[in-house]
Wavefront OBJ file of the C-alpha trace (Angstrom):
o trace
v -11.220 -10.846 -2.352
v -9.465 -8.189 -0.564
v -10.113 -4.581 0.256
v -6.977 -2.644 -0.606
v -8.004 0.233 1.535
v -8.665 -1.700 4.621
v -6.332 -0.655 7.617
v -5.007 -3.629 9.864
v -5.301 -2.886 13.408
v -1.839 -3.440 14.116
v -0.867 -0.588 11.850
v -2.830 1.884 13.791
v -1.913 0.512 17.436
v 1.995 0.101 16.687
v 2.413 3.027 14.300
v 4.182 0.460 12.012
v 4.246 -0.336 8.488
v 2.480 -3.174 7.014
v 3.795 -4.677 3.623
v 1.524 -6.782 1.628
v 2.876 -8.714 -1.402
v 0.013 -8.585 -3.857
v 1.529 -9.713 -7.009
v 5.085 -11.088 -8.182
v 6.472 -11.935 -11.398
v 9.371 -12.879 -13.548
v 12.654 -11.184 -12.359
v 12.320 -9.034 -9.351
v 8.752 -7.766 -10.323
v 6.615 -7.257 -7.172
v 3.321 -5.338 -6.446
v 2.763 -4.623 -2.791
v 0.513 -2.707 -0.576
v 1.827 -0.502 2.270
v -0.253 0.801 5.160
v 1.538 3.268 7.311
v 0.320 5.061 10.164
v 2.516 8.013 10.893
v 5.537 6.111 9.974
v 8.909 7.808 9.211
v 12.409 6.312 8.455
v 14.528 6.202 11.359
v 16.980 8.893 11.406
v 19.691 8.476 9.182
v 18.074 5.459 7.381
v 18.294 5.633 3.424
v 16.800 3.158 1.206
v 19.129 2.218 -1.512
v 17.192 -0.192 -3.622
v 18.544 -2.195 -6.549
v 15.199 -2.107 -8.404
v 13.183 0.712 -9.737
v 10.049 1.679 -7.594
v 6.908 3.385 -8.505
v 4.497 4.521 -5.459
v 0.869 5.558 -5.589
v -0.705 7.105 -2.570
v -4.130 5.586 -2.439
v -5.304 7.183 0.901
v -3.844 9.820 3.147
v -0.515 11.710 2.443
v 3.204 11.454 2.637
v 6.462 13.113 1.855
v 9.486 11.278 0.383
v 12.974 12.808 1.241
v 16.170 12.484 -0.823
v 19.637 12.531 0.335
v 20.054 15.975 -1.795
v 17.517 17.640 0.600
v 14.550 17.621 -1.736
v 11.285 16.583 -0.343
v 8.343 15.323 -2.381
v 4.857 15.723 -1.056
v 2.171 13.153 -2.126
v -1.590 13.411 -1.654
v -4.079 11.028 -2.594
v -3.949 9.812 -6.111
v -0.142 11.071 -6.457
v 2.346 8.898 -7.689
v 6.079 8.974 -7.839
v 8.781 7.079 -9.754
v 12.041 6.313 -7.810
v 14.816 5.073 -10.023
v 16.987 2.199 -8.539
v 20.027 3.350 -6.242
v 18.226 6.810 -5.506
v 18.687 7.064 -1.715
v 15.388 8.074 -0.238
v 13.700 7.919 3.024
v 9.987 8.122 4.195
v 9.792 11.632 5.808
v 6.212 11.600 7.014
v 2.876 9.703 6.620
v -0.593 10.330 7.753
v -2.454 7.908 9.870
v -3.271 6.276 7.654
v -1.600 6.248 4.599
v -2.121 3.502 2.057
v 0.361 3.005 -0.683
v 0.660 0.825 -3.805
v 4.232 0.000 -4.828
v 5.573 -1.721 -7.941
v 9.105 -2.811 -7.720
v 11.139 -4.135 -10.579
v 13.214 -3.331 -13.668
v 10.587 -0.271 -14.856
v 10.532 2.552 -17.038
v 8.495 5.731 -16.276
v 6.402 6.966 -19.187
v 5.234 10.268 -17.649
l 1 2 3 4 5 6 7 8 9 10 11 12 13 14 15 16 17 18 19 20 21 22 23 24 25 26 27 28 29 30 31 32 33 34 35 36 37 38 39 40 41 42 43 44 45 46 47 48 49 50 51 52 53 54 55 56 57 58 59 60 61 62 63 64 65 66 67 68 69 70 71 72 73 74 75 76 77 78 79 80 81 82 83 84 85 86 87 88 89 90 91 92 93 94 95 96 97 98 99 100 101 102 103 104 105 106 107 108 109 110
């Protein structure tokens, strides 16, 4: 058993992101928990993933920025679907911020 909301001490002390793979499946499917403590993507760094991603903020708050200048603010309970190859970055996270992320070939139903 694992408490998905537990914050590892390393995340708090190093302002790092901790990635815990929780489930994986056929193809590129992966479910992971991400713990961020004041994390931001480095200036000029953009994620350009070959898989769709769906994120859910379980604790805290975050902002995701897009290459076109848009920013999406997420609070506890908010989710966001990011299609593959849509360039994005983490603009802000609270300390702590706990995310649940699903990667794979996904289809948003909302």
